[in-house]
Z-matrix of the N, CA and C atoms (Angstrom, degrees):
N
C 1 1.449
C 2 1.525 1 109.50
N 3 1.306 2 116.83 1 132.26
C 4 1.457 3 121.51 2 -178.60
C 5 1.528 4 110.38 3 -76.39
N 6 1.314 5 115.15 4 146.30
C 7 1.464 6 121.17 5 178.13
C 8 1.524 7 108.27 6 -84.48
N 9 1.347 8 118.02 7 127.75
C 10 1.468 9 119.87 8 179.59
C 11 1.523 10 111.29 9 -63.12
N 12 1.327 11 114.95 10 146.32
C 13 1.464 12 120.98 11 175.00
C 14 1.516 13 107.21 12 -132.07
N 15 1.321 14 116.64 13 165.01
C 16 1.456 15 120.25 14 176.42
C 17 1.519 16 109.25 15 -86.36
N 18 1.317 17 115.51 16 134.06
C 19 1.460 18 122.59 17 173.77
C 20 1.528 19 105.93 18 -108.47
N 21 1.316 20 115.72 19 118.51
C 22 1.469 21 121.82 20 179.82
C 23 1.518 22 105.84 21 -113.93
N 24 1.337 23 115.79 22 108.20
C 25 1.457 24 119.90 23 -168.18
C 26 1.525 25 110.78 24 -141.99
N 27 1.334 26 115.74 25 135.83
C 28 1.465 27 121.57 26 173.34
C 29 1.526 28 108.49 27 -111.45
N 30 1.356 29 115.61 28 144.69
C 31 1.462 30 121.89 29 -172.22
C 32 1.531 31 109.85 30 -134.77
N 33 1.349 32 115.89 31 138.84
C 34 1.467 33 122.29 32 178.36
C 35 1.515 34 110.62 33 -130.05
N 36 1.334 35 116.39 34 145.83
C 37 1.450 36 121.65 35 169.03
C 38 1.519 37 107.55 36 -75.93
N 39 1.325 38 116.49 37 150.95
C 40 1.459 39 121.52 38 176.42
C 41 1.525 40 108.54 39 -118.67
N 42 1.326 41 116.52 40 143.98
C 43 1.467 42 120.44 41 178.77
C 44 1.526 43 111.45 42 -77.73
N 45 1.322 44 116.86 43 -18.87
C 46 1.469 45 123.46 44 179.25
C 47 1.523 46 106.83 45 -166.31
N 48 1.306 47 115.46 46 170.28
C 49 1.464 48 118.84 47 174.29
C 50 1.524 49 108.27 48 -74.46
N 51 1.324 50 117.65 49 132.48
C 52 1.465 51 120.18 50 176.75
C 53 1.527 52 110.61 51 -77.05
N 54 1.307 53 115.69 52 167.64
C 55 1.470 54 120.46 53 170.54
C 56 1.532 55 105.62 54 -73.99
N 57 1.310 56 116.27 55 111.71
C 58 1.470 57 120.97 56 -176.49
C 59 1.529 58 108.65 57 -76.30
N 60 1.329 59 116.96 58 129.00
C 61 1.474 60 119.79 59 -179.59
C 62 1.528 61 112.68 60 -63.00
N 63 1.325 62 114.68 61 152.71
C 64 1.471 63 120.83 62 174.59
C 65 1.519 64 108.60 63 -58.17
N 66 1.317 65 114.57 64 147.93
C 67 1.458 66 119.73 65 177.65
C 68 1.521 67 113.58 66 90.31
N 69 1.326 68 117.21 67 -4.67
C 70 1.466 69 119.65 68 178.46
C 71 1.520 70 109.32 69 -69.22
N 72 1.308 71 115.42 70 147.92
C 73 1.452 72 120.72 71 175.48
C 74 1.524 73 107.89 72 -92.32
N 75 1.334 74 117.27 73 139.75
C 76 1.471 75 122.04 74 -176.98
C 77 1.519 76 109.23 75 -118.04
N 78 1.328 77 116.10 76 120.57
C 79 1.454 78 122.22 77 178.42
C 80 1.528 79 109.42 78 -113.99
N 81 1.316 80 117.45 79 141.09
C 82 1.461 81 122.96 80 168.37
C 83 1.532 82 105.84 81 -98.87
N 84 1.324 83 116.20 82 125.03
C 85 1.464 84 120.41 83 -175.54
C 86 1.520 85 110.46 84 -123.49
N 87 1.311 86 114.92 85 132.96
C 88 1.460 87 122.65 86 168.02
C 89 1.517 88 105.39 87 -122.10
N 90 1.316 89 116.30 88 128.10
C 91 1.455 90 118.41 89 178.07
C 92 1.515 91 109.66 90 -139.96
N 93 1.325 92 114.25 91 145.72
C 94 1.449 93 121.51 92 -179.72
C 95 1.510 94 109.25 93 -130.34
N 96 1.318 95 114.79 94 149.27
C 97 1.455 96 121.20 95 -175.28
C 98 1.519 97 111.15 96 -107.14
N 99 1.311 98 113.76 97 135.27
C 100 1.460 99 121.52 98 176.86
C 101 1.526 100 107.27 99 -85.60
N 102 1.312 101 117.86 100 163.65
C 103 1.470 102 120.37 101 178.83
C 104 1.519 103 109.86 102 -54.67
N 105 1.334 104 115.69 103 132.43
C 106 1.463 105 120.69 104 179.08
C 107 1.524 106 109.51 105 -74.03
N 108 1.314 107 115.52 106 136.96
C 109 1.462 108 120.58 107 177.61
C 110 1.520 109 108.74 108 -131.93
N 111 1.280 110 116.43 109 130.37
C 112 1.472 111 123.98 110 175.97
C 113 1.531 112 113.19 111 47.97
N 114 1.320 113 116.97 112 43.01
C 115 1.463 114 120.18 113 175.67
C 116 1.511 115 114.87 114 77.33
N 117 1.319 116 118.25 115 4.98
C 118 1.463 117 121.37 116 178.33
C 119 1.520 118 109.24 117 -98.73
N 120 1.318 119 114.93 118 132.92
C 121 1.465 120 122.27 119 179.54
C 122 1.524 121 107.78 120 -97.65
N 123 1.312 122 117.21 121 122.58
C 124 1.461 123 121.26 122 178.86
C 125 1.515 124 110.33 123 -116.49
N 126 1.336 125 116.31 124 132.87
C 127 1.458 126 119.19 125 179.59
C 128 1.524 127 110.14 126 -140.83
N 129 1.328 128 113.73 127 156.75
C 130 1.458 129 121.06 128 169.02
C 131 1.523 130 106.67 129 -118.93
N 132 1.312 131 115.16 130 141.49
C 133 1.469 132 120.45 131 -173.72
C 134 1.512 133 110.11 132 -135.20
N 135 1.336 134 113.83 133 139.67
C 136 1.462 135 122.30 134 171.18
C 137 1.517 136 107.00 135 -113.91
N 138 1.315 137 116.28 136 125.20
C 139 1.471 138 122.07 137 178.80
C 140 1.526 139 107.55 138 -115.60
N 141 1.329 140 115.90 139 124.89
C 142 1.467 141 119.82 140 172.68
C 143 1.513 142 106.59 141 -102.45
N 144 1.324 143 116.08 142 116.80
C 145 1.463 144 122.80 143 -177.70
C 146 1.534 145 109.92 144 -82.95
N 147 1.333 146 116.92 145 164.63
C 148 1.471 147 120.46 146 -177.76
C 149 1.527 148 114.52 147 -55.46
N 150 1.327 149 117.67 148 -28.97
C 151 1.466 150 120.50 149 -179.75
C 152 1.530 151 112.46 150 -85.43
N 153 1.351 152 117.27 151 4.01
C 154 1.459 153 121.71 152 179.27
C 155 1.523 154 114.14 153 91.74
N 156 1.315 155 116.38 154 -10.50
C 157 1.472 156 120.15 155 178.90
C 158 1.521 157 109.59 156 -66.09
N 159 1.343 158 115.98 157 138.71
C 160 1.466 159 120.39 158 177.53
C 161 1.519 160 109.87 159 -107.21
N 162 1.309 161 114.81 160 139.38
C 163 1.462 162 122.56 161 179.08
C 164 1.526 163 107.13 162 -123.72
N 165 1.326 164 116.93 163 141.27
C 166 1.460 165 121.93 164 -178.85
C 167 1.524 166 108.78 165 -124.32
N 168 1.335 167 116.26 166 134.67
C 169 1.462 168 120.80 167 -173.97
C 170 1.527 169 109.81 168 -140.06
N 171 1.322 170 115.66 169 140.26
C 172 1.466 171 122.67 170 171.26
C 173 1.525 172 106.28 171 -108.60
N 174 1.333 173 117.06 172 129.29
C 175 1.461 174 122.00 173 -176.27
C 176 1.518 175 109.95 174 -128.51
N 177 1.335 176 115.51 175 139.60
C 178 1.458 177 122.53 176 170.39
C 179 1.516 178 107.30 177 -119.07
N 180 1.340 179 116.93 178 132.26
C 181 1.458 180 121.77 179 178.02
C 182 1.517 181 108.88 180 -129.90
N 183 1.338 182 115.74 181 146.03
C 184 1.455 183 120.50 182 174.27
C 185 1.519 184 108.69 183 -143.44
N 186 1.315 185 115.34 184 158.27
C 187 1.459 186 121.30 185 -178.25
C 188 1.516 187 110.91 186 99.86
N 189 1.329 188 115.22 187 177.78
C 190 1.460 189 121.87 188 -178.35
C 191 1.521 190 109.66 189 -138.00
N 192 1.322 191 115.03 190 157.74
C 193 1.459 192 120.55 191 172.43
C 194 1.513 193 113.91 192 77.89
N 195 1.319 194 115.07 193 -145.26
C 196 1.463 195 123.42 194 -171.61
C 197 1.527 196 113.83 195 -65.78
N 198 1.325 197 117.48 196 -41.91
C 199 1.466 198 121.15 197 -174.79
C 200 1.529 199 108.65 198 -115.29
N 201 1.320 200 115.79 199 121.05
C 202 1.463 201 121.74 200 179.89
C 203 1.517 202 108.65 201 -131.89
N 204 1.324 203 115.67 202 159.24
C 205 1.463 204 120.68 203 175.58
C 206 1.518 205 107.92 204 -94.80
N 207 1.337 206 115.64 205 137.04
C 208 1.461 207 120.80 206 -177.29
C 209 1.523 208 109.56 207 -136.67
N 210 1.331 209 114.66 208 138.05
C 211 1.462 210 121.27 209 176.09
C 212 1.524 211 107.07 210 -132.51
N 213 1.330 212 116.56 211 127.33
C 214 1.467 213 120.94 212 -179.27
C 215 1.516 214 110.17 213 -126.19
N 216 1.332 215 114.32 214 147.05
C 217 1.457 216 119.45 215 173.42
C 218 1.526 217 107.82 216 -143.84
N 219 1.328 218 116.51 217 144.36
C 220 1.466 219 119.30 218 178.14
C 221 1.528 220 110.27 219 -70.13
N 222 1.323 221 114.73 220 151.81
C 223 1.453 222 122.21 221 174.88
C 224 1.517 223 108.93 222 -120.13
N 225 1.313 224 116.08 223 153.76
C 226 1.459 225 119.90 224 169.45
C 227 1.535 226 106.97 225 -81.57
N 228 1.310 227 116.88 226 165.02
C 229 1.467 228 120.58 227 176.10
C 230 1.527 229 109.44 228 -59.79
N 231 1.321 230 118.03 229 -38.53
C 232 1.460 231 121.88 230 178.71
C 233 1.520 232 112.40 231 -64.53
N 234 1.343 233 116.79 232 -42.12
C 235 1.472 234 120.75 233 177.03
C 236 1.528 235 109.98 234 -60.91
N 237 1.332 236 115.37 235 -45.97
C 238 1.467 237 120.19 236 179.57
C 239 1.532 238 110.07 237 -59.54
N 240 1.322 239 116.61 238 -47.61
C 241 1.463 240 121.15 239 -178.71
C 242 1.527 241 112.24 240 -60.83
N 243 1.323 242 118.03 241 -32.52
C 244 1.466 243 121.43 242 178.21
C 245 1.529 244 111.41 243 -74.09
N 246 1.335 245 117.77 244 -35.81
C 247 1.472 246 121.59 245 -177.40
C 248 1.531 247 112.79 246 -83.86
N 249 1.326 248 117.95 247 -30.08
C 250 1.474 249 122.87 248 -173.46
C 251 1.532 250 113.74 249 -53.13
N 252 1.342 251 119.87 250 -44.64
C 253 1.472 252 119.26 251 -179.48
C 254 1.532 253 113.52 252 -59.09
N 255 1.324 254 118.32 253 -27.98
C 256 1.468 255 121.77 254 179.76
C 257 1.524 256 112.31 255 -70.72
N 258 1.332 257 117.89 256 -7.88
C 259 1.472 258 121.43 257 -178.97
C 260 1.528 259 112.44 258 -101.63
N 261 1.318 260 117.43 259 4.15
C 262 1.459 261 121.44 260 -177.26
C 263 1.532 262 110.85 261 -52.59
N 264 1.332 263 116.03 262 129.87
C 265 1.463 264 121.37 263 -178.85
C 266 1.512 265 113.44 264 85.82
N 267 1.345 266 117.48 265 -0.06
C 268 1.483 267 122.19 266 -178.97
C 269 1.529 268 109.15 267 -138.97
N 270 1.329 269 114.81 268 58.58
C 271 1.465 270 119.93 269 -175.35
C 272 1.526 271 111.08 270 -128.56
N 273 1.322 272 114.57 271 154.80
C 274 1.458 273 120.58 272 171.07
C 275 1.517 274 108.66 273 -135.78
N 276 1.328 275 114.65 274 154.38
C 277 1.459 276 122.76 275 175.14
C 278 1.527 277 106.69 276 -128.11
N 279 1.324 278 115.48 277 137.15
C 280 1.456 279 118.57 278 -179.93
C 281 1.524 280 110.44 279 -154.66
N 282 1.322 281 113.66 280 157.57
C 283 1.459 282 121.19 281 170.45
C 284 1.520 283 105.33 282 -103.83
N 285 1.318 284 115.83 283 126.84
C 286 1.469 285 121.03 284 179.72
C 287 1.520 286 108.66 285 -110.35
N 288 1.329 287 114.90 286 128.56
C 289 1.461 288 122.33 287 175.22
C 290 1.528 289 106.79 288 -108.24
N 291 1.330 290 116.24 289 121.47
C 292 1.468 291 121.41 290 -179.57
C 293 1.520 292 108.74 291 -106.02
N 294 1.340 293 115.31 292 121.07
C 295 1.455 294 121.64 293 -175.45
C 296 1.525 295 109.34 294 -125.11
N 297 1.328 296 116.08 295 119.46
C 298 1.468 297 120.40 296 177.37
C 299 1.530 298 109.23 297 -80.98
N 300 1.337 299 114.67 298 128.32
C 301 1.469 300 122.60 299 176.02
C 302 1.521 301 106.60 300 -130.43
N 303 1.329 302 117.19 301 100.94
C 304 1.457 303 120.36 302 -176.94
C 305 1.524 304 109.69 303 63.82
N 306 1.342 305 116.03 304 -127.74
C 307 1.463 306 120.94 305 -178.40
C 308 1.530 307 112.70 306 -85.67
N 309 1.335 308 117.70 307 -5.09
C 310 1.460 309 120.92 308 -175.88
C 311 1.526 310 111.96 309 -109.29
N 312 1.332 311 115.16 310 156.13
C 313 1.460 312 121.13 311 173.81
C 314 1.529 313 107.28 312 -117.04
N 315 1.324 314 116.23 313 118.49
C 316 1.455 315 122.48 314 175.54
C 317 1.508 316 108.40 315 -88.65
N 318 1.325 317 116.08 316 136.32
C 319 1.455 318 121.29 317 177.15
C 320 1.524 319 108.36 318 -118.60
N 321 1.323 320 115.56 319 122.13
C 322 1.460 321 122.06 320 178.59
C 323 1.517 322 107.04 321 -109.57
N 324 1.331 323 115.00 322 118.49
C 325 1.468 324 120.73 323 -178.65
C 326 1.520 325 110.19 324 -104.73
N 327 1.326 326 114.92 325 126.49
C 328 1.463 327 122.79 326 174.15
C 329 1.530 328 106.24 327 -107.89
N 330 1.331 329 116.51 328 109.88
C 331 1.452 330 121.57 329 -176.85
C 332 1.523 331 109.60 330 -78.11
N 333 1.308 332 116.86 331 137.76
C 334 1.454 333 121.47 332 -174.65
C 335 1.523 334 113.01 333 -91.60
N 336 1.330 335 118.01 334 -15.27
C 337 1.459 336 121.01 335 -177.52
C 338 1.528 337 113.79 336 -103.92
N 339 1.318 338 117.53 337 -6.46
C 340 1.465 339 122.12 338 179.30
C 341 1.522 340 108.76 339 -142.69
N 342 1.325 341 117.37 340 159.15
C 343 1.463 342 119.77 341 173.22
C 344 1.533 343 108.91 342 -79.89
N 345 1.310 344 115.31 343 77.57
C 346 1.468 345 120.95 344 -173.06
C 347 1.517 346 110.17 345 -144.04
N 348 1.327 347 114.51 346 134.63
C 349 1.470 348 121.68 347 172.06
C 350 1.526 349 106.98 348 -135.83
N 351 1.320 350 116.27 349 139.32
C 352 1.461 351 121.60 350 179.07
C 353 1.524 352 109.39 351 -137.90
N 354 1.315 353 115.17 352 152.98
C 355 1.460 354 121.75 353 175.30
C 356 1.521 355 107.81 354 -120.20
N 357 1.325 356 115.26 355 141.61
C 358 1.457 357 119.31 356 177.51
C 359 1.519 358 109.08 357 -140.65
N 360 1.318 359 114.07 358 155.30
C 361 1.457 360 120.22 359 176.64
C 362 1.520 361 108.10 360 -141.77
N 363 1.329 362 115.41 361 132.31
C 364 1.453 363 121.15 362 176.65
C 365 1.524 364 107.68 363 -89.64
N 366 1.330 365 115.30 364 135.85
C 367 1.467 366 121.13 365 -173.26
C 368 1.527 367 111.12 366 -113.90
N 369 1.346 368 116.22 367 155.39
C 370 1.465 369 119.45 368 179.91
C 371 1.529 370 112.77 369 -72.64
N 372 1.346 371 117.11 370 -26.82
C 373 1.464 372 120.99 371 175.91
C 374 1.524 373 109.52 372 -156.60
N 375 1.320 374 116.35 373 163.46
C 376 1.468 375 122.01 374 -172.74
C 377 1.524 376 113.61 375 -65.29
N 378 1.320 377 118.14 376 -21.92
C 379 1.461 378 120.14 377 -178.25
C 380 1.533 379 112.86 378 -97.99
N 381 1.324 380 117.49 379 5.85
C 382 1.472 381 121.03 380 -177.86
C 383 1.529 382 110.78 381 -62.45
N 384 1.310 383 115.75 382 136.47
C 385 1.466 384 121.99 383 175.99
C 386 1.525 385 109.30 384 -74.14
N 387 1.333 386 115.83 385 144.25
C 388 1.459 387 120.85 386 178.71
C 389 1.526 388 108.64 387 -118.82
N 390 1.318 389 115.69 388 122.78
C 391 1.460 390 121.77 389 172.08
C 392 1.516 391 106.69 390 -109.78
N 393 1.331 392 115.19 391 117.99
C 394 1.462 393 119.09 392 -177.91
C 395 1.522 394 110.06 393 -71.53
N 396 1.327 395 117.27 394 134.30
C 397 1.464 396 120.42 395 179.47
C 398 1.532 397 110.80 396 -63.85
N 399 1.319 398 116.44 397 148.39
C 400 1.464 399 121.88 398 -178.66
C 401 1.528 400 111.64 399 -56.29
N 402 1.336 401 118.56 400 -39.16
C 403 1.456 402 121.78 401 -177.02
C 404 1.532 403 112.71 402 -67.46
N 405 1.338 404 117.41 403 -13.70
C 406 1.459 405 122.16 404 -177.18
C 407 1.527 406 113.37 405 -104.04
N 408 1.319 407 117.47 406 -24.14
C 409 1.477 408 121.92 407 -170.47
C 410 1.529 409 114.70 408 -56.56
N 411 1.322 410 118.61 409 -39.43
C 412 1.472 411 120.86 410 -173.93
C 413 1.531 412 112.51 411 -67.20
N 414 1.320 413 118.30 412 -22.30
C 415 1.469 414 120.66 413 -177.10
C 416 1.530 415 112.58 414 -112.88
N 417 1.321 416 116.61 415 4.92
C 418 1.460 417 121.43 416 -176.50
C 419 1.516 418 111.00 417 -70.84
N 420 1.321 419 116.34 418 125.21
C 421 1.460 420 122.67 419 177.34
C 422 1.514 421 110.33 420 -104.70
N 423 1.324 422 114.56 421 -152.95
C 424 1.469 423 118.60 422 -176.01
C 425 1.523 424 111.77 423 -75.81
N 426 1.310 425 113.83 424 150.97
C 427 1.459 426 120.12 425 177.09
C 428 1.528 427 109.06 426 -75.64
N 429 1.341 428 116.13 427 135.07
C 430 1.464 429 121.82 428 -179.44
C 431 1.537 430 112.23 429 -123.69
N 432 1.316 431 115.67 430 21.52
C 433 1.465 432 120.66 431 -179.73
C 434 1.522 433 111.52 432 -51.54
N 435 1.321 434 117.34 433 -43.08
C 436 1.465 435 121.45 434 -175.59
C 437 1.521 436 113.08 435 -99.16
N 438 1.322 437 118.26 436 9.78
C 439 1.455 438 121.84 437 179.33
C 440 1.530 439 108.75 438 -100.00
N 441 1.337 440 117.81 439 102.60
C 442 1.469 441 120.01 440 -174.01
C 443 1.531 442 113.84 441 -63.22
N 444 1.334 443 118.81 442 -16.75
C 445 1.472 444 121.03 443 179.53
C 446 1.522 445 112.18 444 -66.27
N 447 1.345 446 116.71 445 -20.11
C 448 1.462 447 120.56 446 -177.94
C 449 1.521 448 113.55 447 -102.94
N 450 1.317 449 117.99 448 8.21
C 451 1.463 450 120.09 449 170.43
C 452 1.521 451 107.14 450 -66.70
N 453 1.309 452 117.63 451 144.76
C 454 1.460 453 120.36 452 178.36
C 455 1.523 454 111.44 453 -55.89
N 456 1.318 455 117.09 454 -37.13
C 457 1.463 456 120.00 455 179.76
C 458 1.524 457 110.62 456 -63.93
N 459 1.324 458 117.86 457 -41.77
C 460 1.476 459 120.84 458 178.87
C 461 1.523 460 110.35 459 -64.35
N 462 1.320 461 116.89 460 -40.21
C 463 1.465 462 120.16 461 177.35
C 464 1.528 463 110.40 462 -61.92
N 465 1.320 464 116.79 463 -42.14
C 466 1.462 465 120.80 464 -178.89
C 467 1.532 466 111.82 465 -66.25
N 468 1.330 467 117.36 466 -38.00
C 469 1.461 468 121.53 467 -178.00
C 470 1.537 469 112.43 468 -81.23
N 471 1.377 470 117.64 469 -38.79
C 472 1.461 471 120.75 470 -170.80
C 473 1.523 472 115.23 471 -121.70
N 474 1.314 473 116.87 472 -9.13
C 475 1.462 474 119.20 473 -177.64
C 476 1.518 475 112.22 474 82.71
N 477 1.298 476 115.11 475 -172.95
C 478 1.464 477 123.29 476 -176.82
C 479 1.525 478 110.82 477 -69.89
N 480 1.350 479 118.51 478 132.22
C 481 1.469 480 119.82 479 176.07
C 482 1.529 481 110.72 480 -61.39
N 483 1.338 482 117.72 481 154.34
C 484 1.459 483 120.48 482 178.43
C 485 1.536 484 111.35 483 -57.89
N 486 1.325 485 116.23 484 145.29
C 487 1.465 486 121.45 485 179.44
C 488 1.524 487 109.21 486 -60.57
N 489 1.332 488 116.55 487 137.75
C 490 1.453 489 121.85 488 177.64
C 491 1.515 490 114.27 489 84.85
N 492 1.330 491 116.89 490 2.41
C 493 1.477 492 117.32 491 179.37
C 494 1.504 493 110.48 492 -101.58
């Protein structure tokens, strides 16, 4: 059983995909959500890395907003294949670009099922200052860290929120 850790993360909508800097890592992600129980979000994820290697992860998250509790454990391909059917109708697909900027790693997600792009950054603590990288500023939209409609789980269960809401 994985030990829970705190995930401190800020998230922004993007008006378009930015020009991703050279050296960024590109992941193909498919993730599906299991039935939510008692406020805990459970998902299984398949990550295809640039070298073709596949990684499988089971994640539990709880809490809302900036600071959430997260527990992850690796899965075998067989474990993933057994759990995947239980996520039918609650899945998302995205391309994730991981860009290191100083001590932080920015993740830009391009969703494949909706016209949606978001940027997120995990922080060392809740009071950490965030300086947006120059390559991201021109497409940076509103922050949605505290808007539960833009959690990946909400997107998987309900789809994209109506425009202008």
